[in-house]
Each structure stands twice: as C-alpha cells, then as structure tokens.
C-alpha positions as CSV (number, residue, x, y, z in Angstrom):
1,X,7.2,-205.7,-76.1
2,X,10.6,-205.1,-77.6
3,X,13.2,-207.7,-78.5
4,X,16.9,-207.9,-79.3
5,X,18.5,-210.4,-81.5
6,X,20.2,-213.3,-79.7
7,X,22.1,-216.3,-81.0
8,X,21.8,-217.3,-84.6
9,X,20.0,-220.7,-85.0
10,X,21.0,-221.3,-88.7
11,X,23.2,-224.3,-87.9
12,X,20.3,-225.9,-86.0
13,X,17.8,-225.2,-88.8
14,X,20.2,-226.6,-91.4
15,X,20.6,-229.8,-89.3
16,X,16.8,-230.1,-89.0
17,X,16.4,-229.6,-92.8
18,X,19.2,-232.2,-93.4
19,X,21.0,-229.6,-95.5
20,X,24.7,-228.6,-95.4
21,X,26.0,-225.0,-95.5
22,X,27.4,-225.8,-98.9
23,X,24.0,-226.9,-100.2
24,X,22.4,-223.7,-98.9
25,X,25.2,-221.6,-100.5
26,X,24.6,-223.3,-103.9
27,X,20.8,-222.9,-103.6
28,X,21.1,-219.2,-102.8
29,X,24.2,-218.5,-104.9
30,X,26.0,-217.0,-101.9
31,X,29.6,-217.4,-100.9
32,X,30.4,-220.1,-98.4
33,X,32.1,-217.6,-96.1
34,X,29.0,-215.6,-95.7
35,X,26.8,-218.6,-94.7
36,X,29.6,-219.8,-92.4
37,X,29.7,-216.4,-90.7
38,X,26.0,-216.5,-90.0
39,X,25.9,-220.2,-88.9
40,X,28.8,-219.6,-86.5
41,X,27.2,-216.3,-85.2
42,X,30.2,-214.2,-86.4
43,X,27.9,-211.8,-88.3
44,X,24.2,-211.1,-88.3
45,X,22.1,-211.5,-91.4
46,X,20.5,-208.5,-93.0
47,X,16.7,-208.6,-93.0
48,X,16.6,-209.4,-96.7
49,X,19.1,-212.2,-96.4
50,X,17.3,-213.6,-93.4
51,X,14.0,-213.7,-95.4
52,X,15.8,-215.4,-98.3
53,X,17.4,-218.0,-96.1
54,X,14.1,-218.6,-94.2
55,X,12.3,-219.1,-97.6
56,X,14.9,-221.5,-98.8
57,X,14.6,-223.6,-95.6
58,X,10.8,-223.3,-95.6
59,X,10.7,-221.8,-92.1
60,X,9.6,-218.5,-90.5
61,X,12.1,-215.8,-90.4
62,X,11.7,-215.6,-86.6
63,X,13.1,-219.2,-86.4
64,X,16.6,-218.1,-87.5
65,X,17.5,-216.3,-84.3
66,X,16.8,-216.4,-80.6
67,X,14.8,-213.4,-79.6
68,X,15.4,-211.9,-76.2
69,X,12.7,-209.8,-74.6
70,X,13.8,-206.3,-73.6
71,X,12.0,-204.2,-71.0
72,X,11.3,-200.6,-72.1
73,X,13.6,-199.3,-69.3
74,X,16.5,-201.4,-70.6
75,X,16.0,-199.9,-74.1
76,X,16.1,-196.3,-72.7
77,X,19.3,-197.0,-70.8
78,X,21.0,-198.5,-73.9
79,X,19.9,-195.5,-76.0
80,X,21.4,-193.1,-73.4
81,X,24.7,-194.9,-73.4
82,X,25.0,-194.5,-77.2
83,X,24.5,-190.7,-77.0
C-alpha cells in the first residue's frame, strides 16, 4: 500500500510532550521560524529533520504526520498529470 503525507501533527505532539516550540528549537539548535513552519503545516519536514524531531520527542517518525492511504490507480493518475 502507498501513502501520501497529510497534516503535520507536530503541534499535537509538542502539547503531549508538554514542550513548547521554543524549547524544541533550543534542544535541536534550529531557528524558531523553521519549527513554526512545520507546526503550522506551512512546510514539510525533510526526512532527516523528521527523524531528529521524532528522536527529540521520543516518538516514532510516523507519529509526526497523518498518513493517507493512496490506491495504486490514484498514484498512476497523479504521475501522468505531472508528465
């Protein structure tokens, strides 16, 4: 089965960890604007950043985003549109 990335759940995970965006920034030495963009679903995290954030929050990387199942036929249609 294939998946596409849905909504970022970072804000929810921070709340569960009782951690602020600022505290995460300081822990990871990242700019506040970057963490804010992720938490507000403005930008998607790179795989490396997602792994780093997940490690800092002691969660699985899959828990940072909603994952939407995609049927194989939908993937083929999306690919054709890009070409």
